[in-house]
Structures are given as structure tokens and as C-alpha cells.
N, C-alpha and C positions, 0 to 999 in steps of 0.2 A: 847425225848429230856427229858435229867435226869439233875437235879439241887441238890445240896448238898453243906451244908457246911463242908469244910475239917478242921481238927483240926489241929494247927500247934504248934511250941512251944511259940507263942505270940500271941495268939487270933485264930480265923478262918478266911479261906479263901473261898469264895462263888466261885464254879466252876458249869459250866454246859457244858453238851456234847449233840452234835446234830449228828443224823445218829448211836449212838450206837448200835443199834439192828444190824447193818451190821457187824456181827462177822467175824473176819478176814480181814476186810480192814486196811489199814494202818493209823496212827493217824497223825492229824495235832494239834498243841497246839497253841494258839493265846495270844499275850500279849497286853496289852492296854497302851494308852498313859497316860502320868499325866494328871489329872483333867477329866478323861473318865472313862468308865467302859466297860465290855464285851458287850455292845449294839453298841458300835462303829463298829462293824464286822458285823452287822446284814445282810448287804448288800451282803456279800460274802458267807453266808452259804448255798444258793441253788448251788453258783458256787463250793464252796469247797466239798460239801457232794457229789457232783458226784462220787467222788473217796475215799474220805477220811471220817474217823469220825474224828469229830471237838469237841475239847476241849477247852472252853474259861474259862478265871476266872478274877475277879475283883483284882485287885493289891490290896495289904494291905492298908488300910484307904482309900478305894473306893470302889462306890458302895455297895454291901451287903456285905464286907467284913469287919472286925473288924478293928479299929484303933487301930495300935501296941502301946505297952507303953514303950516299951523298944527303943534301937538303932535301927533305919533302915537304912542300907547301902546296896550295890548291893550284899555282901554276903548273907544278908537275904532275899533280893527280889528273890534271884536265888534259896535258899533253900525253899522257898514258892513255886517255881515253881516245883521243885523236889518232895514235898509233895504233891501237886496236881496231877502230874503224876503217883506217886504209889499210891495214893488213887483210881485211876481208873485202876490200874493195868498195867499201859504203862513203858514198860522198855526202848523203845528208840522212837523217834518221829521224824517228821519234826516241826521246831519250827520257827513261824512266829511273830516278834514283831514290834511295831511301837512307835517311840519316845521313853520313857521310858522303854516301852516292848522290842525296839530292844535293848537298852542297856542292858536290863536283859538278853536276848538272847546271846549277846556275853559273859556275863559272865558265863552263863551256857555252852556255848560251851568250853570255855577256863577250866573252872573247873571240868565238868562233861562231858568229850568230849564221853564218850559211849553212853549218853544219846541222843546225836543228831546226825540225819543221814543228815539231810539238815537244813539250816538256812537261813530263809529270814529276813533282817535286814533293816527295812524300816524309814527312816526320823530320823535317830538316830545319835549321836555323840558318840565317842569313847575316848574323853577328855574333861576336863573343863578348859581352860585356864583363866588367871584373870578376862576378860571381860565377860565371861560367869558366873564364880562364883559371880561377881558382879549384873549379872543380876538376879540372883536367890536371891541373898541377899535383893534385891529389892522387888522381887513379894513376897518372905516370909513376909516381911515387911508390905507391902500394904495389903496382905490378913490379917495379924493380924490386921491391924489398920481398914479396911473396909470390912472385912468378903471376900465371893467369888465374891460377886458381884462388888467388886472392880477391880477384874483383868478379868471379863468375857468379856466384849467388846474387850479389847484388844488382850485376846488370842484368840477369835474368829477371829479377824483380820489377825493373823499369821497363824491360821488353814487353812482356805478357803479362796479361791480367790476371790477377789472382785465381779468377772462377777458371780461365782456361788452362792455367798451371795445374789446377786440381782435377779438372776434367779429362786432361790431356798429359799426362805424367810421361809417356814416352815420347811425345812431340817435346816437350819442356827439356827433356834429358838430350834428345839428340840436338838442340839448340845449345844446351850447355856444353856440350862436348864440342860443338863449333867453336864457341868461345873459347874454353881451354886449348884448342888446339891452335889457336892465333898465337904467332911467334911474339914475344915481349918486345922486341926491337921494332917489330912492324906495329904492333898497338901503340907504343909510345910514340912513334914518327907519325902517325894518323893522328892521335890526339894532341900532338904538339902542331899540327897544321890547323887543326879546329880552333886552337887558341887564336889564330891569325887570322881567322874568317872575319871579313869586313866587305861584305856584298849589299849589305841592307840599303844603302844609299844610293846604288848603282840599279837597282830593283825594276824600277820605270824605264830604263833603255833596254831591257828584254823585248825582244820584237815577236816571238813566236807565241801562238797561243799557248796558254799556262794554266795547268790544273795544280792547284796545292792539296793535298791528302793529309789528313792526320787522324791519329787514333783518338777516340773521345776522351779516355783515360791516359792520354801520354803526358808524361811529367818531364820529359828531356827535350821534347819541343812540342808546348802547350798550345791547345786549340788559339788561345789568346795571341800567343806569338804568330803563329802561322796565319791567322786572320790579319793581322797587321801586315803581313809579308804581302798578301793576296791584295789588300786595299793599296797598297804602294804601287802595284803593276796595274795599270788600266786594262780592263778587260778581262783580267785573271779570274778563274773561279775557285771556290774552296769547298771541299767535301770532307765532311766529319764521318769517321767510321765509327758506330755505335760500339761500346763496351770495349773498345780495344787499346791496348797499350801503345808502345812504340813502335811494333811491329804488325800493323793490322793485316798485313797480306798473310801473316800466320796464325795470329791468334782470331781472327775474322775473315778466313778468305773471301767467304760469300759476300760480306759486306763492302770488302776491299774492292771485288772485281765488279760489283754494283756500281761502285762508285766511280770507276773507271772506264767502263763499258760505253757508254755513250760518247765519251771523249775519245775513245780509241777505235771508234766504229764497229764495237763488238756487241752492240744490243741488240 
């Protein structure tokens, strides 16, 4: 494992590479959700390193990455991803992102098509209509008034299915700790970026092979929303992970890995 801070134009991004000693193996880069860090992918590392060198990074304002002092929009989040890739000498990769990470992946595929060989976009949206912007206005205000504790329980309920939370309370608490540990300014900046999301009209321009994945019970990025995204991109595939909420890689890792295995050459 190699972990280091990558200097960017506005602070540092913490990145970690697993399986980096496997010289010549292809790279997969993983992008995390809002209010999470790179450890949200821990369960997938043994699975992914069967074929790939795996690069994970904490989105700016999350985990060990700095809270940026300037504007944070998807242009900046995409540039962070490019900077991390360049720091590890990665010219092109498979990119898999979930929620905020999936939105960043769409932006990367649209603005830096030469960087992305395959794209896995999980539990994400491609636009922010008025109800979504209003939702994030409310979350930003709630976090400002009560800190991250004020949004932790409702976030956990959206992320993980009720049956999983009941069966795996220790895992649910670990995810809750991850949410609580997110700096409020980092959360607010990323939430504000989502309010400006506007990739839907451009999806048909994505040139790489693309797989959309969504948890069957995801209320944040519902199946119907992601099906519409997949239909707007010729040749894209859609996989629905049964019984899962917004984080299917955590509340149904076997189902999630089965959904991506063939696409990633891991079956």
C-alpha cells in the first residue's frame, strides 16, 4: 500500500494505492460519496486487486484531504481526480465512482475522454432539478446549525437498507462515524457542487464503455433516474443491486461485485 498527499491548486488530496507493486496491471480509480472517505471501498479491495492496481482518494474536504478555500464545483473535483492520477503516473484508467464520486466520473469522462477507458457510475445523478437543489439547501443549513451529527442519522437511513442496519449494527456504526467525521465546510462545499450538476444533456457524448449501477432501494438516485441516464448513453448498461440502498457496495457487497465482475473482467 502506498499513501500520500497530492498537491493540487487549492490544497492537498490524500490518495492511497493498493496492489501498486503489480507493475503492468491496469489501474482502477475509485471516487467516494459525499460525507464518506476512501475507506468506503475497503470491502472491494481484495476483489479488485485480483486484476487491478487500485487508486483511491479522499474527495477534497473529506477524510485526510484538505478543505479547499476557493470555489468547489465539478470542474474542480474533476481536476482533483486528474491531479491524483498524474501523481501516480496514470495516463488512462477504469474509473468507478459512487454518488458524488459517480458524478465526478461523468465529468471526467466528458471533459477528459482520453483518461477513461471504462466507466462505472454508481448510485449517482446527472442533473439537479429544483427539488434536489432544495434538498441540498436544507442539508447545508442543517449541518451549519447542528454540525454533522444533525445529518448523520438521516444520511445513514438513506444509505443503507433497514434490514442491513438491523443485521450489521457494527458496520452501520462505522459508516455513521465516517459521516460524523466529515468536516462541515467540506460537506457544504460538495453539497453546493451537486446543486450545480448539469451533465444530463451531455451524457450521449461519453465515448467509453459505461456501466450504471444502482441499489434497488436507493431513494437518493432511484432506479428510474439511473435507467433514464443509461438510456441516454448509447451502449451503456444498467445493473440493479437487489435489496440495497444508496451504498450497495456496503449493504450488498456480493451483489455489487457480481454486478461489476463481468464489466471489469473479474468473473
